[in-house]
N, C-alpha and C positions, 0 to 999 in steps of 0.2 A: 164600338171603341171610339170612333170619331165623335158622336152625341154627348159620350161620358165626359171627354177630353173638351167639348166644347161646353158642358155645362160645367167643369171646373175651372174654366176661363170666365166666367161669367160669374162666377162665386169669387173671383180674384180681382177682377177688374169691374164687375157689374156694380159695383158699390159708387162709382163715378157718376153712374146715370142718377142717382138720389141728387146730386148736384143741380141737377136741372129742372128743381122743384121750382113751383111758381114763385116769384120774388126774390129768387137766389140768382140775381145777376149783380153784374159789372153797375157800380155806382159814378157816376160823374159828378163832379165838383168846380166850379169856378172861382178862382183865387185871383185877386189884384196885389200888385206889391209897387209901392212908390219908392222906387230903386234908388240909392244913394249915389252905388256904382256906376249906373246908367245917365242919373240924373231927369229921369221919366219912368211914368208908371208902363209899368208891364202885368202880361196875364198869361196863366196858367192854367189848364185843364187836367185835373186830375182823376184817373180813372180807380177805382178801388176797386179792387178782386172780388168776386161772387162769395158772400158772406161775410164781408169785413165787419159789418157790424156786428155780427152773431158770434162773434167769439171775440176773444183776447189777444190773439194770434202776431206776433210781429214780422214784417214782411220785407222782402229785398224789393229795390227802389230800380226803376227803368227812367231814366229821364231820354226824352227825345226833343231833336228841333222842330220844329214846323209843327208843333202839337197838336194845332186844330185840326189839321190835315191828314196828319200820320199817326194819330192818337185813336182813334177810333178804330180804326184795321187793326195796327198793332195790339189793342188792350183786347180785341175779340180774338186775334191767333193766341194768344198767351193766356187767355181763357181756356181755349180748346187744350192748348197743349197742357196746360194743369191739370184740367179734368182727367186726363190719360197718364198723367205723372211722367211727362216728357221735361217740363221745367218745374220748378217750384212758382205757386201764387205770386205776382209780384204787383205792387203799387205802381202805376204808369204815371210818371208826370210828364204832361205835356207844354214845352215852353213855346208860347204863338210868338213866333216870325212876321209881323207882318209885311208887307211887302216895300215901304215905304224904307223900310229900317233891315231888310233881310241882309243883302249883300254887305252891308256896314256891321252886320250883327257875326256874319258865319266866314267872312274870309279875311286871310292874315293881313295885315298891313303891308306894303310893298318896304323892302329891305332899304332902300334909299329914302323912307317917309319915317321909317320909326323915329319915335320921340321917346329916348330913353328916360325921361322923367316923368312919362305918363303911360299909362297901358292906351293900345286904341283897338280900333275892329274889335277881331274875335278873341285877342286876350282879354280886353277890356270885357265882353259878354262873356268869357269862362270864367272870370273874376265873380262877376253878379251871379253866375250859379254857384260858384264855390263859397262865395260869402253871404249871399242872402238868400236864392232858392234853396238851395241843402238845409242850411239850418232852420228856414220856416217849416220845411217838409220833415224833418225830425222833429221839431217841437209841436206839430199840429197833427201828427200822424204816427202809429204806431209799424216803427222800422228796426231794420237789421243793419247791419253796417255794412252789408254789402250794396254796391249799388254801380250802375252799368250807365252806358250812353249811346243813343243810337242816333245818327244822323245819313241824310240823303242828300246826293249832289252837293251845293255847298256848307249842307249841313254834314254829310262824310269828311268832306274838307276839315269843316270844325272838329268833328270830332278825331280826326285824326290829330290835329294841331293841341288836342286835349290830352292825346295819348303822349304827344310828345313835352307838351310844356309844363304839363303837371301829372309826373307820373305815380301812380298809385293812388290817385284821387278816386278813378273808376277801375272795378275790378274787370269789367269788361266792355269792350268798345265795338260797335257794329258802324263801318262805314261803308254804304250802299252808293256804288257809281261817285266815288268822290270826285271834285274839281279839280284834282291834283294839277290840272296846267296854269293855275292862276297866276300872276303874276312869274312867269317862266322858272315855272315848276319849283318855285320858291321852298314850297311844303316836302318838294323831295331831299332838298339841301337838310333841311333841317331832321327831316327822320334820320337822314344818313348819320348824321354827326350824333344824335343822338342814340344810332343802333351802335355805333363804335365803341360808345363809349357805354355801352351796357345800359340803360337808362330803363328802358322802358320795359312795362310788366303786366301781367297778367293775363287776358286771352282776348285776342284783336280778331275779328272777321272780316274781309273786306270784298266785296263781290262790283262787277259792273257788266251792261247790256250788251246788244248789238248797237251799240255807237259808233259815231266819228272816231278816227283815229285820236282828234285831239284830247280825247276821252281817256280812249282806251292805251295808247302809247305811254302817258305816265301814268297810269295805272299797272301796265306791266313793269314798268320801269320801278315802282314802288315794290311788287313782288317780286323782284327780284333783288331789291333790297333785305327785305326782309327772309330772303334763302340765304344770301350774301352773309348775313349778319345774324344767324338765328344764334337765339339764347333760351336756357334753359328756364329763364324768368318771362319769359313772352311764347305763349300759344298761339301760333296764327292759321288762319285757313283762309283760301281764297278763292272764289267762285267766276265761275260766267254763263249767263244765262242769256245765250244766243237766241233764243226765241222770244225775250222780251227787248221792250226798249227803255230810255231814259226812264219815262214817265210811268212804265207798268210794272220795273223789275221789283221795287220796295216790295210790295207784299210776300215774294217768293224769298227776296233778300233778309228782309225781318223773319221771316223764319228760319231760313235755316240760321241764321245769324245767333237767334234764341237759341238753336240745336248747339250750337258750336261752344256757345259760350256756359252752356250747360250739360256739353258732353260727358255720358258717363253719369248724369241724374237716374236716366230711366232704367227701371228692372228689367232686365232680356223676359220676355214672354218664354220662359223654359223653366222648369222645373229650378226651384234655387233654396239651398240650406241655409242655416242659423249666420254659419260663417260666410256664405256668398251676401246675405241680406246686409250682416253685419260691417261686412268691406263697404258694402253701396254707401250706408247710413254714415259710416265714421266718414267716407267723402263729403258726403253732402256737408256733414257739419261742419269738415275744412274747409270747402269752398264757401259759407254762407258763415261761419267765422260764430255758429251759435249750435247747441247739442241738439241731434237730431236722431230720435228713436223710432225703430220698427213699430209701426203701429199695427194695433192688435189684430185689427181684421186682415191688414195683408199678410203677418207673421199666419193666422188661421188659415187663410187660404193657400197661401206655399203648404203648410203644413197637410192639410186633406188632399192636396195633389203628391204630394210625397207619398201620403199613404194611400191614394190610390195604384199608385207603382211599387206598392209594395215595399218603398224603401224604410223598413222597420226604426234604425239607430235614427235617420235621417229626419224622419217624421215627428218620431219622440222627443228626441232632441229639442227641436223645435216649436213645438207645441208645448213642452213642459217650461220651456222659456218664455213661452209668453204667456202661461199661467201664474210663473212668478212674478211677469212684469206688469200683467193686470190680474192681480188677485183678486179684485172685485168685479170681476167679469163674467157673466156669467155663461155666456159665449166662450169664453176660453177653457172653464172647466169641462165644459159639456164636450167640447171637442175632441180635448184629449183623454177623456174618459171614452167617447166613441173611438179614437182610436185602439185605447189598451183592449177595448172588447174586439174593434175590427183585427188585431193580433194575435188574439184567443190569449191577453192577457188577464184572466178575472180576478188574481188574486189583487194586480196594480190597480186594476179597473175600480175593486171597491174600496181601496184605500183613496184614490183619487176623489170618489164619490164622498167619504168622510172628510178629506179636505177641504171639499169645496163645502159643506155642511158648516165645518166648521170657520173657514175663511169671509163668505160672504157675509155682509153685515147687513139685516135687516131683510132675512129672505124670506119670500113671501110660501105662502102654501101652494100655491103653484107652481111657482119656481121650484119648490121642494118635491112636488110630483113630477116635473117635469125631469129633475135630476135621475128620480128614483124606478120611475118611467123607461131610461136608458138600459133599463137590465130585464125588463119586460121581455 
């Protein structure tokens, strides 16, 4: 019994193994921008998802600060999660923050020093991302409308500032060990005001490690603010990594942050009906603002699992949908014929054979023989 179930699981999920084929890895590109907003040249490191050059698909985008440092492991985490369908494949855009400009780039200007006539510090860097980085990425790469932002430490402060100052610019925000102590907790005041006005939207993940009270106390106050001023427009998750430090927490923070941004994305590792799968893909479509359809191999795998469990109506409904949606797929026709034969529905199996012979264009002699051989 366990062996058969394991084989079915491999049938459903084993297709991901083929994505580890030689040459099918993340591609890295480096770009430079002569920024008008910042008045200087800045660098980007772009991590394209595995297989990007081999298809015409469009992808959501994750922007990360400290991109040369945080980019490689983040791209690796996303690659692994996507291979097991826990998240979508994403383009990762690493925005480089060199040591000499990092504090200026990522921290908010002190309230008593703000110039109302000109953006400074994090607000100016956010304008640089919105006005120059994002348009360049959209022009150069195949992107969807979905975009997220992730940052650590001062980058976490920057991410929360972006959520507060430009609601809706990013669909999801990850802030790992954010430096919310900065300038007498100024970011807490800005966030509370935005929360009271119900301005924030999307999904937010915040985390902290085993750190000094300078970091943990404002973090806890921020979490309490999100709970006190909860909103249907903003979905928040927070997490404490008591076994990690400020420097090591980012690995787990990115992993769980991405899982939160795409909670509800993964298909449960249990039998799924057509209605179950359609609900999941409708949610995916809504999240990414693009139409997503159940893949043929996914439908076939779950259909055969249901067949093994002798759930006749559920199995046939899913496999008939698969054939209708992918009429040129030999495998979709074969799976349905086998299901009819399994349930001893000989007349339906013969009708399905005739359908396959008429529907599949340029059916080869070998393929025809394979279909007819199902009745041997």
